[in-house]
N, C-alpha and C positions, 0 to 999 in steps of 0.2 A: 969548678971542674965539677960540683955539681951541678947544673944546669947541663952540662954536656951530659955527665952520666942520667941526667932527670931526661933528657930526650932522648937521645940513643934509648935507655926503658918502654916509654913512653912509644918510640916508633919498633922497639922490637913483639911490642900489641898490638899491633895494630892500626892505633889511636892515629896514625898520625892522615891513615885513611878511612877515617869511615863514618869522613862526611864531614864540609864545610864547621857547621858550627860545632858537633864535636873536638875539632882540631882548635878554633879556638880557642871554647870553653879553654881546652887541656892547655893552651900556650898562653892561656892568661892566668893560669890557676901554679903550672911552671914559674911565671915570672914573677906574678906575686908572692910564690910560699916561698920559693929560694931567695928571694930579695927581703922580704921576709924574715927569714930565717937571720939570714945576714946586716940586716941593722940592727935588730932586737937583740939581738947578743955582742952586736956591737958598745966596745965601754964608752963611746961616747951619748949611747941611747941609755945605759945601765943608770948615767949620773941624772939625770931624766926626772922630774918629779910631778907625778899628776894624782888627781882626786884620785880614791875608791870609785865614782861613777864615774867618773871617765875611764879608768881601768876596765871596773864593768860593762860596761859601754865601746867599748873597739870590739870588747870579745866577742858577745853578744851580737855588736856589726858583719864577721867572720863567719855567725850560722847563715848565711847566704850562703856561701861558702857552697857547705853541705849541702843546701839546698836548692842550686845553681844545679850538683851534679846527680843529684838525686833525678832532677828535672830530664835531665840531657842526656843522662846514661842510665837510668833506669834501673837505683838501687832501689828503690822500695822503701817506703816512709818507714821503715821499722831501721830500718837503718841509720836512716835521715834523722829520726828523732830519736835514736840512740843514741849516735856522735854527737846529737847539739846537745842534747842531756848529762854528759858523760863531759863537754867540755864546759857546760855553764854551771853542772858542781865544785866540776874539777877548778875551776871559777873562782868559785867561793872559796870553795876550802881553803887556795892557796891564800888567796887573800883577806884572809882573817886564821891564818896560821903565824906565830911571831914571830916581828920579822926575822929574825937570828936561824927559823929552819925553811922562812919560803924558801931557798934553792933546791933544799933535799925536797921537796915536798910535791915539789913543779916539777924535778926530777921523777917521781915517785909515779904521779902521776901521767907524764906523759909517758910510762913505759907502761900503767895498768894500761888507757885510752890504746895504745897499740896491741896489747895484746887481750884489750877487749874485742877490738877489730878483728884482728885472725879465732878467735875462740867461737865468735857468738853476731859479728857483724861483718859476715866477707861479703867478697861483690866481683867486678869482673876487676880481673888482675892491668886493668888502664888507670881504676884509679882508687888503683891499693892501696897508693905511699899518701894520699889527700890529708886521712884524716895524721897520719903518723906525721907528715912535714908541719901539716893548722897544729897540731898538739904542741908541734917543736917549739913552731917562732911565737903562739900566743902562750901557752905553759908554763912552757923554761923560758923559753927570749925576752919575751915581755911580762908577766906576770915574776918568773922565781928569779928573776933581777935586780940585784938589791939594789938600785936605786928608784927603785916602789919601794921605797916601808915608810917612805916620808903620808901619814895621813894626816 
């Protein structure tokens, strides 16, 4: 249902008619982020244990999503760097939070990131959903799950 809603939203903003490259980027992002939200929030993913280095590296690799959106949709470097800096700072904060508070810290970081984007880092509506789903996938799903508390 989430993917269907996102496809409809992108269509309503004219995203599918923006050209071949933008449409492909939107499709790949939609599948990756929706699939990632579902996967990282599953019970099975919560049982996975990875090193802190792996977790932070995994989050850092996802900065590429923001760079691609910045280049293809012209959101500007302030948007790209602002979101990347927020994502990385939030990831480090979650990682160093006491394990029993990690989920609360992750949810708070996610909500804060969404509000930062709405207030100070606006973008065209066609890609306004990207930071929210990226933060949900990585901060709440991947880092905020209780299964990632092993160090």
